[in-house]
NUDO-139127 format. One record per residue: x negated, y negated, z negated of N, C-alpha, C in turn. Coordinates in steps of 0.1 Angstrom, whole numbers, padded with zeros to 4 digits, always signed. Atoms other than C-alpha are relative to their C-alpha. Last residue first. Example, Ala and Ser with C-alpha at 12.3 -4.5 7.8 and 13.67 -1.06 7.14 Angstrom:
% NUDO-139127
+0009+0011+0000-0137+0011-0071+0008-0011-0008
-0009+0012+0000-0123+0045-0078-0009-0012+0000
% end
This chain:
% NUDO-139127
+0019+0001+0001+0107-0067+0043-0009-0012-0002
+0007-0013+0005+0142-0047+0045-0012-0005-0007
+0005-0006-0009+0158-0067+0073-0004+0011-0013
-0002-0005-0006+0184-0076+0050-0009+0003+0014
-0008-0012+0001+0171-0084+0027+0001+0011+0006
-0013+0001-0006+0144-0108+0033+0009+0012+0001
-0006-0013-0005+0120-0104+0007+0016-0005+0011
-0011-0004+0003+0103-0133-0014+0002+0011+0013
-0009-0016-0007+0069-0130-0018+0014+0011-0001
+0012-0008-0007+0061-0164-0036+0007+0017+0003
+0007-0011+0012+0094-0180-0043-0015+0007+0012
+0008-0003-0007+0105-0211-0022-0013+0009-0012
+0000-0014-0008+0137-0214-0030-0010+0006+0004
-0002+0002-0011+0135-0247-0053+0003+0012+0002
+0005+0006-0003+0134-0259-0090+0002+0002+0019
-0008+0007-0009+0160-0243-0103-0008+0001+0006
+0001+0013-0007+0138-0241-0134+0009-0005+0015
-0012+0004+0009+0149-0208-0142-0005-0012-0002
-0020-0007+0002+0141-0194-0110+0007-0007-0015
-0015+0003-0004+0113-0214-0105+0011+0005+0002
-0002+0012-0001+0097-0205-0134+0004-0013+0009
-0006+0001+0010+0097-0174-0129+0007-0009-0004
-0018-0006-0004+0086-0167-0098+0011-0008-0010
+0001+0012-0009+0053-0185-0110+0013+0001+0008
+0002+0015+0000+0054-0161-0134+0003-0016+0007
-0001-0002+0007+0056-0131-0120+0008-0013-0005
-0011+0004-0007+0031-0136-0095+0016-0004-0003
+0003+0018-0005+0009-0138-0124+0012-0004+0009
-0002+0009+0013+0025-0108-0135-0004-0011-0003
-0018+0003+0000+0017-0088-0107+0008-0012-0009
+0003+0002-0010-0026-0096-0110+0015-0004+0007
+0005+0015+0004-0026-0091-0148+0007-0008+0012
-0011+0014+0006-0007-0061-0137-0002-0010-0003
-0013+0004-0003-0034-0047-0114+0013-0003+0001
-0008+0019-0004-0061-0063-0125+0012+0001+0003
-0009+0008+0018-0073-0029-0144+0006-0011+0003
+0009+0012+0009-0072-0017-0109+0009-0003-0014
+0006-0004+0013-0054+0014-0087-0012-0010-0005
-0003+0012+0006-0045+0004-0049-0003-0005-0019
+0007+0008-0005-0059+0035-0039-0005-0016-0008
+0009+0007+0008-0046+0055-0060-0010-0007+0005
-0009+0016+0001-0016+0073-0041-0010-0006-0013
-0016+0002-0001-0032+0109-0052+0006-0013-0004
+0003+0008+0013-0063+0108-0030+0011+0002-0007
-0016+0000+0008-0070+0138-0006-0002-0011-0013
+0003+0010+0010-0101+0137+0020+0014-0004-0007
-0010+0012+0008-0094+0158+0048-0007-0003-0018
-0005+0016-0003-0118+0175+0070+0012-0009-0003
+0011+0008+0005-0124+0205+0045-0005-0011+0007
+0001+0009-0012-0086+0211+0051-0013-0008-0007
+0014-0008-0005-0080+0232+0022-0002-0002+0010
+0008+0000+0008-0052+0210-0002-0017+0009+0009
+0002+0012+0004-0031+0208+0025-0017-0007-0005
+0016-0005-0007-0025+0239+0023-0004-0012+0009
+0001+0007-0021+0004+0230+0004-0018+0002+0004
-0002-0010-0010+0003+0253-0025+0006-0003+0012
+0012-0009+0007-0003+0227-0059+0001+0017+0021
-0002-0013+0011+0023+0204-0043-0013+0008+0002
+0002-0016-0008+0015+0172-0033-0006+0012-0006
+0020+0002-0001+0024+0139-0054+0005+0022+0011
+0003-0008+0012+0050+0137-0033+0007+0001-0011
-0007+0002+0015+0066+0140-0001-0014+0001-0010
-0013-0001-0001+0053+0120+0030+0011+0008-0009
-0007-0018-0005+0019+0119+0018+0013-0002+0002
-0006+0002+0000-0005+0087+0008+0010+0015+0005
-0003+0001+0012-0038+0088+0001+0016-0003-0002
-0012+0000-0002-0049+0107+0035-0002-0009-0020
-0003-0002+0012-0083+0107+0047+0013-0008-0006
-0014+0008+0005-0089+0123+0077-0002-0006-0015
-0005-0006+0017-0123+0136+0087+0013-0011+0006
+0016-0006+0003-0141+0139+0132+0008+0004-0021
+0012+0009+0001-0109+0139+0151-0012+0007-0011
+0001+0019-0011-0093+0164+0166-0006-0009-0001
+0011+0011-0004-0101+0191+0148+0003-0008+0001
+0006+0006-0017-0074+0218+0157-0011-0008-0005
+0010-0017-0001-0068+0226+0122-0004-0002+0011
+0009-0005+0012-0066+0190+0111-0001+0018+0002
+0011+0007+0000-0042+0176+0137-0017+0006-0007
+0001-0001-0014-0017+0202+0136-0012-0002+0001
+0011-0017-0002-0019+0202+0098+0004-0002+0014
+0015+0000+0013-0012+0160+0096-0010+0011+0003
+0010+0006-0008+0018+0166+0126-0014-0005-0006
+0005-0010-0011+0033+0193+0108-0007-0005+0009
+0014-0005+0006+0033+0166+0077-0002+0009+0011
-0011-0015+0005+0056+0141+0099-0018+0009-0007
+0000-0012-0006+0032+0108+0102+0007+0011-0003
+0009+0000-0013+0037+0076+0089-0002+0007+0012
-0005-0008-0012+0059+0087+0065-0002-0006+0015
-0001-0009-0003+0033+0079+0038+0006+0004+0015
-0014-0003+0005+0031+0044+0035+0002+0016+0004
-0019+0010+0000+0006+0023+0039+0005+0008-0009
-0002+0006+0018-0034+0035+0026+0013-0003+0003
-0012+0004+0000-0040+0060+0059+0004-0002-0018
-0002+0009+0015-0075+0063+0072+0014-0002-0005
-0015+0011+0004-0088+0076+0101+0004-0003-0010
-0012-0001+0009-0119+0085+0113+0010-0008-0004
-0012+0014+0002-0130+0090+0150+0003+0005-0017
+0010+0003+0007-0158+0119+0159+0009-0011-0013
+0001-0012+0008-0131+0134+0179-0012-0002-0012
+0019-0005-0002-0128+0098+0194+0000+0015-0010
+0015+0006+0008-0092+0089+0191-0008+0011+0003
+0004+0012-0002-0066+0095+0218-0005-0005-0005
+0008-0003-0009-0058+0130+0206-0006-0008+0010
+0008-0011+0006-0045+0120+0174-0011+0008+0014
+0006+0009+0013-0018+0093+0189-0017+0003+0004
+0006+0005-0016-0008+0126+0215-0010-0010-0004
+0013-0014-0005-0002+0144+0181-0008-0005+0007
-0004-0016+0000+0023+0114+0164-0013+0006+0008
+0020-0011-0011+0015+0084+0156+0007+0016-0002
+0008+0001-0011+0052+0065+0144-0014+0004+0011
+0011-0004-0009+0063+0087+0122-0003-0008+0012
-0012-0016+0007+0088+0061+0103-0007+0003+0014
+0016-0005-0005+0065+0023+0118+0000+0020-0006
+0011+0003-0010+0095+0006+0135-0010+0012-0005
-0003-0005-0008+0127+0016+0106-0014+0006+0017
-0020+0008-0015+0107+0007+0085+0000+0007+0007
-0012-0014-0008+0079+0023+0056+0007-0009+0002
-0019-0005+0008+0050-0006+0053+0009+0011+0008
-0015+0000-0004+0016+0000+0075+0010+0002-0011
-0002+0015+0018-0019-0008+0056+0021+0001+0008
-0006+0004+0003-0038+0022+0083+0009-0006-0009
-0002+0002+0012-0073+0024+0089+0014-0006-0003
-0019+0003+0005-0082+0036+0119+0002+0002-0012
-0007-0003+0014-0122+0043+0119+0014-0009+0007
+0010-0014+0003-0146+0049+0160+0011-0001-0021
+0002+0000+0016-0118+0030+0178-0010+0008-0005
+0011+0004+0009-0123+0035+0211-0004-0005-0014
+0011-0009-0006-0099+0056+0227-0009-0006-0009
+0006-0016+0006-0073+0044+0201-0008+0005+0001
+0003+0001+0011-0068+0009+0216-0010+0010-0010
+0003-0001-0005-0044+0018+0244-0019-0002+0001
+0001-0010-0005-0023+0036+0228-0013+0000+0011
+0005-0006+0004-0017+0008+0204-0011+0010+0003
+0010-0001-0008-0004-0017+0232-0011+0015-0010
+0001-0003-0009+0027-0012+0218-0009+0003+0008
+0001-0020+0000+0024-0019+0184+0004+0008+0013
-0008+0002+0004+0008-0056+0191+0002+0017+0001
-0007-0005-0012-0028-0063+0200+0015+0001-0012
-0014-0002+0017-0048-0085+0172+0003+0004+0018
-0010+0000-0007-0084-0091+0182+0009+0005-0004
+0009+0000-0017-0121-0100+0168+0013-0003+0012
+0002-0009-0009-0101-0102+0135-0006-0003+0014
+0009-0011+0006-0119-0120+0102+0004+0008+0012
+0013-0003-0010-0104-0151+0120-0006+0004-0007
+0016-0003+0007-0075-0146+0103-0006-0002+0010
+0006+0011+0004-0039-0171+0119-0016+0010-0004
+0003-0012+0012-0030-0129+0134-0005-0019+0002
+0005+0008+0005-0007-0125+0166-0001-0003-0015
+0015-0004-0007+0002-0094+0186-0005-0018-0002
-0001+0004-0013+0036-0097+0175-0006-0002+0003
-0017+0007-0014+0047-0067+0160-0004-0013+0005
-0017-0001+0004+0013-0059+0141+0009-0007+0010
-0014-0006-0008-0023-0042+0155+0016-0004-0013
-0010+0000+0014-0061-0054+0139+0014+0005+0009
-0012+0008-0009-0091-0056+0158+0013+0006-0007
-0011+0001+0001-0123-0055+0142+0017-0007+0012
-0018+0008-0005-0153-0053+0153+0011+0002+0000
-0015-0010+0000-0177-0039+0123+0002-0014+0012
+0003+0003-0015-0210-0066+0117+0011+0010+0006
+0007-0007-0010-0209-0049+0082+0002-0002+0010
+0016+0004+0011-0201-0083+0063-0006+0012+0009
+0013+0005-0007-0176-0077+0097-0007-0013-0008
+0001-0007-0008-0155-0052+0078-0009-0013+0007
+0006-0007+0009-0151-0069+0045-0011+0008+0009
+0013+0012-0002-0133-0098+0067-0009+0016-0009
+0005+0010-0006-0111-0067+0079-0009-0011-0002
+0009-0015-0007-0107-0048+0053-0007-0008+0008
+0012+0001+0008-0095-0084+0031-0005+0011+0006
+0008+0009-0006-0071-0088+0067-0012-0001-0007
-0003-0002-0012-0052-0059+0066-0013-0006+0001
+0001-0017-0002-0041-0057+0026-0012-0001+0017
+0013+0001+0010-0034-0093+0032-0009+0009-0002
+0001+0011+0006-0013-0088+0068-0013+0001-0016
+0010+0009-0003-0025-0070+0100+0004-0015-0016
-0004+0009+0014-0012-0041+0098-0009-0004-0003
-0010+0003-0003-0027-0010+0120+0006-0006-0018
-0016-0001+0009-0062-0021+0116+0012+0000-0002
-0009+0008+0001-0091-0009+0141+0012-0001-0012
-0009-0004+0010-0125-0008+0136+0011-0001+0001
-0019+0001-0002-0151-0003+0160+0011+0001-0006
-0010-0010-0001-0185+0002+0152+0012-0005+0000
-0005-0003-0016-0212-0020+0160+0010+0006-0002
+0006+0013-0010-0227-0019+0121+0005+0001+0012
-0014+0010-0005-0214+0005+0104+0000-0006+0008
-0002+0014+0007-0241+0028+0102+0016-0007+0001
-0009+0010-0010-0246+0065+0112-0002-0014-0008
-0010+0013+0008-0264+0091+0093-0003-0009+0011
-0001+0018-0009-0271+0120+0106+0009-0006-0002
-0013+0008+0001-0289+0141+0079+0006-0003+0021
-0004+0013-0010-0323+0148+0087+0019+0007+0002
+0002+0018-0003-0335+0146+0054+0001+0003+0016
-0003-0001-0009-0322+0181+0035-0005-0016+0007
+0010+0009-0003-0340+0193-0001+0006-0007+0018
+0008+0000-0012-0313+0218-0009-0001-0014+0003
+0017-0001+0006-0309+0223-0050-0008-0004+0017
+0010-0012+0002-0273+0236-0045-0018+0004+0002
-0005-0003+0011-0258+0206-0063-0004+0018+0004
+0004+0003+0011-0275+0181-0047+0001+0017-0012
+0014-0004+0000-0269+0197-0012-0006+0001-0012
+0001-0008-0005-0233+0192-0019-0010+0004-0002
-0005-0005+0005-0237+0160-0026+0000+0012-0006
+0008+0001+0012-0255+0153-0003+0003+0001-0008
+0014-0007-0005-0228+0163+0022-0013+0000-0006
-0002-0014+0004-0201+0144+0004-0013+0009+0005
-0006-0003+0012-0220+0111+0010+0002+0013-0006
+0005-0021+0005-0230+0123+0044+0002-0005-0011
+0010-0003+0011-0236+0081+0052+0001+0012-0007
+0008+0004-0013-0209+0076+0081-0015+0001-0011
-0008-0009-0011-0178+0092+0054-0018-0002+0013
+0001-0013-0001-0191+0081+0026+0004+0007+0007
+0008-0002+0002-0189+0048+0040-0007+0013-0004
+0017+0001-0018-0163+0048+0057-0011-0001-0002
-0001-0008-0001-0145+0056+0023-0007+0004+0017
+0007-0010+0015-0161+0028-0004+0003+0017+0010
+0008+0003-0005-0146+0004+0028-0009+0018-0007
+0002-0001-0015-0111+0017+0028-0015+0002+0002
-0004-0016+0006-0112+0022-0017-0006-0001+0024
+0015-0002+0001-0132-0020-0014+0004+0017+0001
+0015+0005-0008-0103-0031+0008-0006+0009-0002
-0002-0013-0005-0075-0010-0016-0009-0006+0018
+0009-0013-0003-0092-0028-0041+0002+0014+0005
+0013+0000+0007-0090-0063-0033-0006+0015-0004
+0010+0000-0016-0057-0063-0009-0016+0001-0011
+0006-0012-0006-0031-0048-0036-0015-0002+0009
+0008-0003+0010-0022-0079-0050-0010+0014+0002
+0009+0004+0005-0007-0090-0022-0015+0002-0004
+0006-0001-0015+0027-0079-0019-0015-0011-0002
+0007+0001+0001+0041-0081-0049-0012-0003+0003
+0008-0013+0008+0075-0085-0049-0016+0000+0000
+0017+0008-0002+0105-0106-0048-0006+0010+0002
+0013-0009+0000+0139-0097-0044-0008-0005+0007
+0015+0004-0001+0169-0121-0054-0008+0013+0001
+0009+0000+0009+0204-0107-0056-0013-0004+0006
+0012+0009+0001+0231-0116-0035-0016-0002-0005
-0002+0012+0003+0260-0091-0039-0011-0016-0005
-0012+0001+0003+0262-0071-0012+0006-0014-0009
-0006+0005-0011+0230-0072-0001+0012-0003-0004
+0003+0010+0002+0218-0056-0034+0003-0014+0007
-0004+0010+0013+0238-0034-0029+0001-0010-0003
-0012+0002+0004+0229-0028+0005+0010-0004-0010
+0002+0014-0010+0191-0026+0001+0018-0006-0001
-0016+0003-0002+0198-0001-0030+0001-0008+0012
-0009+0008+0005+0158-0004-0033+0016+0008+0004
-0010-0011+0013+0134+0031-0025+0013-0012-0007
-0006+0001-0007+0119+0006+0006+0008+0012-0014
-0013+0005+0005+0104-0018-0020+0007+0010+0008
-0008-0002-0003+0062-0012-0017+0025+0004-0004
-0001+0001-0009+0044-0033-0026+0009+0004+0007
+0016-0010-0016+0038-0032-0059+0012-0007+0010
+0010+0003+0009+0061-0051-0093-0006+0011+0011
+0003-0013-0004+0092-0055-0077-0018-0001-0002
+0018+0003-0001+0109-0087-0091-0005+0014-0002
+0006-0008+0007+0148-0081-0094-0011-0001+0009
+0014-0002-0006+0166-0113-0094-0009+0014-0002
-0004+0012-0008+0206-0120-0103-0017-0001+0011
+0016-0001-0004+0217-0093-0127-0001-0006+0014
+0000+0008+0001+0251-0099-0142-0018-0006+0008
-0011+0014-0004+0267-0075-0138-0008-0010+0002
+0005+0014+0002+0238-0048-0137+0006-0008+0000
-0002+0001+0019+0258-0015-0142-0003-0014-0004
-0017-0003+0002+0273-0016-0103-0007+0002-0020
-0003+0012-0005+0229-0021-0095+0017-0004-0007
+0008+0013+0005+0214+0005-0118+0007-0016+0003
-0008+0002+0012+0246+0029-0101-0010-0011-0007
-0018+0004-0004+0234+0020-0069+0003-0002-0012
-0012-0005-0010+0196+0029-0078+0010-0006+0006
-0015+0007-0003+0165+0015-0093+0009+0004+0015
-0009-0004+0005+0136+0034-0102+0015-0007-0009
-0006-0011-0006+0112+0032-0073+0015+0010-0013
-0003+0004-0015+0109-0005-0072+0006+0011-0002
+0009-0001-0020+0078-0010-0090+0007+0005+0004
+0003-0016-0008+0104-0029-0120-0011+0004+0009
+0010-0009-0002+0111-0059-0135-0006+0012+0003
+0007-0014+0003+0143-0072-0137-0013+0004+0004
+0008+0000-0015+0168-0106-0141-0011+0020-0003
+0000+0006-0016+0198-0113-0152-0010+0003+0006
+0019+0009-0005+0197-0089-0177+0007-0006+0009
-0004+0017+0000+0237-0084-0194-0009-0005+0002
-0009+0007-0006+0244-0046-0181+0001-0019+0000
+0001+0008-0009+0211-0037-0188+0011-0007+0006
-0002+0016+0002+0214-0044-0225-0001+0002+0024
-0022+0007-0011+0233-0010-0228-0007-0018+0005
-0014+0009+0001+0200+0007-0225+0009-0006-0002
-0003+0011+0001+0166+0005-0209+0012-0005-0011
+0006-0003+0019+0150+0040-0216+0004-0014+0001
-0010-0011+0008+0162+0047-0179+0006+0002-0016
-0013+0003+0003+0154+0019-0167+0003+0004-0007
-0010-0003-0008+0115+0029-0172+0014-0007+0004
+0009-0017-0011+0089+0028-0197+0010+0007+0004
-0002-0015+0006+0106-0001-0222-0007+0006+0020
+0008-0009-0005+0102-0039-0226+0002+0012+0005
+0003-0008+0011+0125-0069-0236-0008+0011+0012
+0002-0012-0012+0126-0102-0227-0003+0011-0008
+0001-0013+0007+0150-0130-0241-0011+0012+0010
-0001-0011-0013+0140-0164-0226-0002+0016-0013
-0014+0001+0001+0141-0200-0250+0004+0019+0008
-0008-0003+0012+0104-0188-0263+0018+0002+0000
-0018-0004-0007+0091-0184-0223+0013+0002-0014
-0001+0011-0009+0053-0189-0230+0017-0006+0004
+0004+0015+0010+0054-0169-0266+0004-0017+0013
-0008-0001+0014+0073-0134-0251-0005-0023-0005
-0020+0002-0004+0059-0137-0220+0005-0008-0012
-0002+0002-0001+0022-0138-0237+0016-0009+0009
+0000+0011+0009+0028-0114-0262+0001-0013+0010
-0009+0001+0006+0036-0091-0233+0000-0014-0007
-0011+0007-0006+0010-0097-0214+0011-0007-0007
+0004+0013-0001-0019-0096-0240+0015-0007+0006
-0008+0012+0011+0007-0065-0254-0004-0015+0004
+0013+0003+0005-0007-0045-0216+0007-0008-0013
+0016+0008-0001+0022-0042-0202-0003+0003-0011
+0004+0000+0011+0054-0011-0202-0012-0009-0003
+0015-0001+0004+0071-0019-0173-0001-0002-0007
+0008-0021-0001+0107-0015-0170-0009+0007+0002
+0012-0003-0006+0112-0054-0179-0004+0018-0001
+0002-0017+0007+0144-0065-0188-0015+0005+0008
+0007-0004-0011+0148-0104-0187-0006+0011-0007
+0002-0014+0005+0177-0120-0206-0008+0007+0015
-0004-0008-0004+0187-0156-0202-0010+0016-0002
% end
């Protein structure tokens, strides 16, 4: 069996795979475009999902499984994949720890005035009258209750926050949410939220979900954080919210169009924190992703069962 990894992992991971599965061929390259002729013979493709197009599927005549080493799979050519009945899995869940820590860091930075204190240090200003607050007792609304949302809620509870989750069903087995609402109830929850964090994936239901009116419903001191997908809000809406200072602060790690152009006006807003899609970045990212791959690879080669970790419903796209 031939496995092509369009991700070039650290040497210890490459060595482990080659030595653990000597009866199979592993080809490592930086991007599927650098895989060469082996594409037509590969049985398994390891990828971040962004470099797989219809042409790749057409060339890969033996392809049976695409292992996406990220949570985002919206760029995959699902129609072609469905026609070929190709298995798709992703790395959902490995982002939970770094993304939850990112979210907590941003909330603490806002409530404890860290950016202003950094500016005051540069200006040699000794100001003990900054309006410090606490996370304790604040309402935290988390859009998306999967592994990432649950970990954010867990950390939020450690800070004695009230945690409200939003999902499609209005149901969650997690004990870290004080309440769960459906997507249709979001307008009822927004006015009471002090912090709103979106970890929603990109689907037909979530695209352009948040409108200007939703931000108007938020407290004028609320903080909104998006670490899910950039198509949750149209860029014109983002500009309008920031221009009119509708809420206290916005943190965006994802954008409708990436990378953000140097001349984009978003860079100029003081009430916006911009990070370059790095909330999930961690030195542990690839080791965790390849751990999931190995669990699934053992099932795949042994035809053990269909109980793959993070198997995607190709028809639904998630």
